[in-house]
C-alpha positions as CSV (number, residue, x, y, z in Angstrom):
1,M,-20.0,-23.5,-58.4
2,P,-17.6,-25.1,-60.8
3,E,-14.4,-24.7,-59.1
4,M,-15.8,-27.0,-56.3
5,L,-16.2,-29.8,-58.5
6,N,-13.4,-30.1,-60.7
7,D,-12.6,-33.4,-61.7
8,D,-8.7,-32.1,-62.8
9,S,-6.4,-32.2,-60.0
10,S,-4.1,-30.3,-61.8
11,A,-6.3,-27.2,-60.9
12,P,-3.7,-23.9,-60.5
13,P,-3.2,-22.6,-56.8
14,E,-5.4,-19.2,-58.2
15,A,-8.5,-22.4,-58.4
16,A,-7.8,-23.5,-54.7
17,H,-7.7,-20.1,-53.4
18,T,-11.2,-19.1,-55.5
19,V,-12.5,-22.6,-53.7
20,L,-11.4,-21.3,-50.3
21,D,-12.7,-17.6,-50.8
22,F,-15.9,-19.6,-51.8
23,S,-16.3,-21.7,-48.9
24,D,-15.4,-19.1,-46.2
25,L,-18.6,-17.0,-48.2
26,L,-20.2,-19.8,-47.7
27,D,-19.8,-20.1,-43.8
28,H,-20.8,-16.8,-42.9
29,C,-23.7,-16.4,-45.2
30,L,-25.5,-19.3,-45.4
31,E,-28.2,-20.7,-43.6
32,G,-28.2,-24.1,-42.6
33,A,-25.5,-26.0,-44.6
34,L,-24.3,-27.1,-47.4
35,I,-22.7,-30.6,-48.7
36,A,-21.8,-31.5,-52.2
37,I,-19.9,-34.4,-54.0
38,D,-18.2,-34.7,-57.2
39,A,-18.2,-37.8,-59.8
40,Q,-16.0,-39.9,-57.3
41,Q,-18.4,-39.1,-54.7
42,T,-15.6,-37.4,-52.4
43,I,-16.9,-34.5,-50.9
44,V,-15.8,-31.3,-52.1
45,A,-18.1,-28.8,-50.0
46,F,-18.3,-28.6,-46.0
47,A,-20.1,-25.1,-45.4
48,G,-22.4,-23.4,-43.2
49,G,-23.4,-25.6,-40.4
50,A,-22.4,-29.0,-41.9
51,E,-19.9,-30.0,-39.1
52,S,-22.8,-28.9,-36.1
53,Y,-25.2,-30.7,-37.8
54,T,-23.0,-33.9,-39.1
55,G,-20.8,-33.9,-36.2
56,L,-17.6,-33.9,-38.4
57,S,-15.0,-31.1,-38.7
58,A,-14.3,-29.9,-42.4
59,A,-10.8,-31.4,-42.4
60,D,-12.5,-35.1,-41.6
61,A,-14.9,-34.5,-44.3
62,L,-13.4,-32.3,-47.2
63,N,-11.7,-34.1,-49.8
64,K,-13.0,-38.0,-48.5
65,P,-15.3,-40.4,-49.6
66,V,-18.8,-40.2,-49.4
67,G,-19.1,-43.0,-47.0
68,V,-17.6,-40.8,-44.0
69,L,-21.1,-39.0,-43.5
70,V,-24.4,-40.9,-41.6
71,S,-25.9,-42.8,-43.5
72,P,-29.2,-41.2,-44.5
73,L,-27.4,-38.3,-45.4
74,R,-24.7,-40.4,-47.7
75,E,-27.3,-42.5,-49.5
76,L,-29.9,-39.7,-50.0
77,L,-27.1,-38.1,-52.4
78,Q,-25.8,-41.2,-53.9
79,K,-29.4,-42.1,-55.0
80,T,-29.7,-38.2,-55.8
81,F,-26.1,-38.6,-58.6
82,S,-26.9,-42.0,-59.3
83,T,-30.4,-41.5,-60.4
84,G,-30.7,-37.9,-61.8
85,K,-33.4,-37.0,-59.6
86,P,-33.5,-34.1,-57.1
87,H,-35.0,-34.9,-53.7
88,R,-37.1,-32.0,-51.6
89,D,-37.8,-31.6,-48.0
90,A,-36.6,-34.9,-46.8
91,Q,-36.9,-35.0,-43.4
92,M,-34.1,-36.9,-41.6
93,L,-32.6,-37.3,-38.2
94,L,-28.8,-36.7,-38.1
95,R,-27.2,-37.5,-34.7
96,S,-24.1,-34.8,-34.0
97,D,-22.2,-36.4,-31.3
98,Q,-23.7,-39.2,-28.7
99,S,-26.3,-37.6,-27.4
100,H,-27.8,-34.7,-29.7
101,S,-29.5,-35.8,-32.6
102,I,-31.1,-32.8,-34.9
103,S,-34.2,-32.8,-37.0
104,V,-33.4,-31.8,-40.4
105,R,-34.7,-31.0,-44.0
106,V,-32.9,-31.9,-46.8
107,T,-33.4,-30.9,-50.4
108,T,-30.6,-32.4,-53.0
109,A,-30.1,-31.6,-56.6
110,V,-27.7,-32.9,-59.1
111,L,-24.6,-30.6,-60.6
112,R,-24.6,-31.3,-64.6
113,G,-21.5,-30.2,-66.7
114,P,-21.4,-30.1,-70.5
115,G,-24.1,-32.2,-72.7
116,G,-25.6,-33.1,-69.2
117,K,-23.7,-35.5,-68.0
118,P,-23.9,-35.5,-64.0
119,R,-20.9,-34.1,-62.0
120,G,-21.7,-34.5,-58.6
121,A,-25.0,-33.9,-56.0
122,I,-25.3,-31.1,-53.5
123,A,-27.2,-31.2,-50.5
124,L,-29.4,-28.5,-48.8
125,I,-29.6,-29.0,-44.9
126,H,-32.0,-26.8,-42.8
127,D,-32.5,-27.2,-39.2
128,L,-36.5,-28.3,-37.9
129,G,-36.0,-27.0,-34.6
130,P,-37.2,-23.5,-34.8
131,L,-40.1,-24.0,-37.4
132,R,-41.2,-27.0,-35.3
133,D,-41.2,-24.6,-31.9
134,F,-43.1,-21.9,-33.8
135,E,-45.1,-24.5,-34.6
136,H,-45.5,-25.7,-30.9
137,R,-45.9,-22.0,-30.4
138,L,-48.6,-21.4,-33.1
139,R,-51.1,-24.5,-31.2
140,R,-50.3,-23.1,-27.9
141,L,-51.9,-20.0,-29.3
142,D,-55.0,-21.4,-30.6
143,R,-55.3,-23.5,-27.2
144,L,-55.1,-20.0,-25.1
145,A,-57.6,-18.3,-27.3
146,S,-60.0,-21.1,-27.8
147,L,-59.8,-21.1,-23.5
148,G,-59.8,-17.2,-23.3
149,T,-63.1,-17.4,-25.1
150,L,-64.5,-20.8,-23.2
151,S,-63.4,-18.7,-19.9
152,A,-65.2,-15.4,-21.1
153,S,-68.6,-17.8,-21.9
154,V,-67.9,-19.3,-18.2
155,A,-67.3,-15.9,-16.2
156,H,-70.3,-14.2,-18.0
157,E,-73.1,-17.4,-16.7
158,V,-71.0,-17.1,-13.1
159,K,-71.9,-13.5,-13.3
160,N,-75.5,-14.0,-14.0
161,A,-75.9,-16.5,-11.6
162,L,-74.4,-15.1,-8.9
163,V,-77.0,-11.8,-9.1
164,A,-79.5,-14.3,-7.9
165,V,-76.8,-15.9,-4.9
166,K,-76.3,-12.1,-3.9
167,T,-80.2,-11.3,-4.0
168,F,-80.6,-13.9,-1.3
169,V,-77.4,-13.9,0.8
170,D,-78.6,-10.3,1.3
171,L,-82.5,-11.3,2.4
172,L,-80.9,-13.4,5.0
173,R,-78.8,-11.0,6.3
174,N,-81.8,-8.4,6.3
175,K,-83.5,-11.6,8.4
176,H,-80.8,-12.9,10.8
177,Q,-78.3,-9.9,10.9
178,D,-76.4,-11.3,13.6
179,A,-75.6,-14.5,11.6
180,P,-71.7,-14.4,11.3
181,L,-71.6,-17.1,8.4
182,A,-74.3,-14.6,6.1
183,D,-71.7,-12.0,6.5
184,L,-68.9,-14.4,5.2
185,V,-70.5,-15.4,2.5
186,N,-72.0,-12.2,1.3
187,R,-67.7,-11.3,1.5
188,E,-67.3,-14.4,-0.4
189,I,-69.9,-13.9,-3.0
190,G,-68.2,-9.9,-3.4
191,R,-64.4,-11.5,-3.8
192,I,-65.9,-13.6,-6.5
193,D,-67.4,-11.3,-8.3
194,S,-64.8,-9.1,-8.3
195,I,-62.2,-11.8,-10.0
196,V,-65.2,-13.1,-12.5
197,S,-65.4,-9.3,-13.3
198,Q,-61.7,-8.9,-13.7
199,L,-61.8,-12.2,-15.8
200,L,-64.1,-10.8,-18.0
201,R,-62.2,-7.6,-19.0
202,F,-59.3,-9.4,-19.8
203,S,-61.0,-11.7,-21.8
204,G,-62.9,-9.5,-23.9
205,R,-62.2,-6.0,-25.7
206,T,-64.9,-3.8,-24.5
207,R,-66.5,-0.8,-26.0
208,S,-64.5,2.1,-24.8
209,A,-65.5,5.8,-25.6
210,F,-62.7,7.7,-26.2
211,E,-62.7,11.5,-25.9
212,S,-60.5,14.3,-25.2
213,L,-59.9,14.6,-21.6
214,H,-56.4,15.8,-18.8
215,L,-55.0,12.8,-17.8
216,H,-53.9,14.9,-15.0
217,N,-57.5,15.0,-13.7
218,V,-57.3,11.2,-13.5
219,L,-54.1,10.9,-11.9
220,N,-55.7,13.5,-9.3
221,H,-58.9,11.2,-8.7
222,S,-57.0,8.1,-8.8
223,L,-54.8,9.4,-5.9
224,A,-58.1,10.6,-3.8
225,L,-59.8,6.8,-4.2
226,V,-56.3,5.8,-2.3
227,Q,-55.7,8.5,0.0
228,H,-57.4,6.6,3.2
229,Q,-54.8,3.9,2.3
230,L,-51.7,6.3,2.3
231,D,-53.1,8.3,5.0
232,A,-53.2,5.0,7.2
233,N,-49.8,4.1,6.3
234,K,-48.4,7.4,6.4
235,I,-47.0,7.0,3.1
236,Q,-46.0,10.4,1.5
237,V,-47.0,11.5,-2.4
238,R,-45.0,13.1,-4.6
239,R,-46.7,14.9,-7.3
240,S,-44.7,16.0,-10.4
241,F,-47.0,16.7,-12.7
242,N,-44.4,18.7,-15.3
243,A,-46.4,17.6,-18.6
244,A,-47.2,21.0,-20.0
245,S,-50.8,19.9,-22.1
246,D,-52.0,16.8,-20.6
247,L,-54.0,16.0,-22.8
248,V,-55.0,12.5,-24.9
249,Q,-57.8,10.6,-26.1
250,G,-59.4,7.7,-23.6
251,D,-61.5,6.5,-21.5
252,E,-61.7,8.0,-18.1
253,Y,-62.9,5.0,-16.3
254,Q,-60.1,2.6,-17.9
255,L,-57.4,5.0,-17.6
256,E,-58.4,5.3,-13.9
257,Q,-58.6,1.7,-13.4
258,A,-55.2,1.0,-15.1
259,F,-54.0,3.6,-13.0
260,M,-55.3,2.2,-9.4
261,N,-54.3,-1.1,-10.4
262,L,-50.7,0.1,-10.4
263,L,-51.0,2.7,-7.2
264,L,-52.7,-0.5,-4.9
265,N,-49.7,-2.7,-6.3
266,A,-47.5,0.3,-5.0
267,L,-49.0,0.5,-1.4
268,E,-48.6,-3.1,-1.3
269,A,-44.8,-3.0,-1.8
270,M,-43.9,0.2,0.6
271,S,-43.8,0.2,4.1
272,S,-45.2,2.6,6.2
273,T,-42.2,4.9,5.7
274,G,-42.6,4.8,2.0
275,E,-42.5,7.5,-0.7
276,L,-45.0,7.2,-3.8
277,T,-44.0,9.5,-7.0
278,V,-46.6,10.0,-9.7
279,A,-44.8,12.1,-12.8
280,T,-45.7,13.2,-15.9
281,K,-43.9,15.3,-19.1
282,L,-43.9,15.4,-22.8
283,E,-41.0,13.5,-24.6
284,Q,-38.5,15.4,-25.7
285,P,-38.6,16.2,-29.8
286,E,-35.3,14.1,-30.6
287,E,-37.7,11.5,-28.8
288,T,-41.3,12.1,-30.2
289,L,-39.3,11.6,-33.8
290,R,-39.2,7.9,-32.9
291,M,-42.2,7.6,-31.9
292,G,-44.3,9.2,-34.1
293,G,-45.4,12.1,-32.5
294,P,-45.9,13.4,-29.1
295,Q,-45.9,11.2,-26.4
296,L,-47.5,12.0,-22.6
297,S,-45.5,9.7,-19.9
298,V,-46.7,8.9,-16.9
299,T,-44.3,7.1,-14.0
300,I,-45.6,6.0,-11.1
301,Q,-42.7,4.8,-8.7
302,D,-42.3,3.9,-5.0
303,N,-39.4,2.9,-2.9
304,G,-40.5,-0.6,-1.7
305,A,-39.1,-4.2,-1.9
306,G,-39.0,-4.3,-5.7
307,I,-39.3,-7.0,-8.0
308,P,-36.6,-9.9,-8.4
309,P,-35.4,-10.0,-11.8
310,E,-37.0,-14.0,-12.4
311,H,-40.2,-12.3,-12.0
312,L,-39.7,-9.3,-14.4
313,E,-40.3,-11.3,-17.2
314,R,-43.5,-12.9,-16.0
315,L,-45.0,-9.6,-14.2
316,F,-47.8,-9.2,-17.1
317,E,-48.2,-12.8,-17.8
318,P,-52.2,-13.7,-16.9
319,F,-52.8,-15.3,-13.5
320,F,-49.3,-14.6,-12.6
321,T,-48.8,-13.7,-8.6
322,T,-46.8,-13.3,-5.8
323,K,-49.2,-12.4,-3.6
324,A,-51.5,-14.4,-1.3
325,H,-54.6,-13.7,-2.4
326,G,-54.1,-12.2,-5.6
327,T,-55.8,-12.9,-8.8
328,G,-52.2,-12.5,-11.4
329,L,-54.9,-10.3,-13.8
330,G,-54.4,-6.4,-12.4
331,L,-51.3,-6.4,-14.8
332,P,-52.4,-8.1,-17.7
333,I,-55.3,-5.5,-17.6
334,T,-53.2,-2.6,-17.1
335,R,-51.2,-3.3,-20.2
336,R,-54.0,-4.2,-22.5
337,I,-55.9,-0.8,-21.5
338,V,-52.7,0.9,-22.0
339,Q,-52.8,-0.6,-25.3
340,E,-55.8,-0.1,-26.4
341,H,-55.1,3.6,-25.7
342,Q,-52.4,3.2,-28.5
343,G,-49.5,3.7,-25.7
344,S,-46.9,1.2,-23.9
345,V,-46.0,0.4,-20.6
346,R,-42.8,-1.0,-19.0
347,V,-41.3,-1.7,-15.8
348,E,-37.8,-0.7,-14.0
349,S,-37.4,-2.5,-10.5
350,L,-34.5,-4.1,-8.8
351,P,-34.4,-6.0,-5.1
352,G,-34.5,-3.5,-2.5
353,Q,-34.5,0.0,-4.5
354,G,-38.2,0.3,-5.6
355,T,-40.2,-0.3,-8.9
356,K,-40.9,2.1,-11.5
357,F,-43.9,2.1,-14.1
358,I,-43.6,3.9,-17.4
359,L,-46.7,4.6,-19.1
360,T,-46.6,6.5,-22.6
361,F,-49.4,7.6,-24.3
362,P,-50.1,9.3,-27.9
363,S,-50.2,13.3,-27.1
364,A,-53.2,14.9,-28.6
365,A,-52.2,18.5,-27.8
366,K,-52.2,20.4,-30.6
367,Q,-49.1,21.2,-33.0
368,P,-47.6,24.5,-33.7
């Protein structure tokens, strides 16, 4: 910094060129802002984001008295220079313009010359906005974690209570088989039980029984479970199982649940002339190097209405749904199941052009 705080006004042009190059370097590399004053309390450095923090341009600040700075920043620099004591993490509000204020953290230091005599002061400024956003998100995650624990406890108790209620309703239906209200209550109890079961599945990690299994068998069984709906809606199914080996380590029932969620979503998105494609393949060698080993991909694609772009980002968000009677838990549960199997899931969709879900799992096939 010596060139920047040189009190000799007769410095050669080479020194000025060095100052200019150093300032340019700070502008490109500095995170935050840097402002420095010399012994005459003249601003000799104004780099990084100093312009956005103070509302001053470099031309309006450089080589000008420190008085051009906003009062809290000016007073802190003057106090640092006069007392010779640095200040750490001083928080203040800087107004860059009439309508916008920036909360910052300022750390100052004294620049000394030969013999320890103060030659100036320097201030490093950092925006507190990102840090406060991070703290806000951390608090939100903490609240969500507490809410998740509470939800799991409540769901567990509700599910236990439903056993007695369902038993009573079954007895009531046996005695009054012609009572339409009993059937209605029984159906609604079933719906509540389904919602609570999904909430429990989403809130708590279940004990998975992983074993070596053939993914094609799981896919065929899942398709068989929705065959009635496929036939009723005259939807064509195209199987394209091209994976040379379909062995994975997993829990058959969990994977079946994940595939069923996606298949049922596809059915709801298509008309009676729809086409459902279920395909598998082993990723190419150059792709497996990036993923850390062979990957078995499963694609479930429909030619239905598609998903609007504004909904794609929230697709796996719990309780987000566009269905009139949806719970918004199917896709989050699906993603969680895939992640528990060390896999990943992504979605591609355009309105009017259908939706494609691509799931990848580590292949359990033995390598040659």
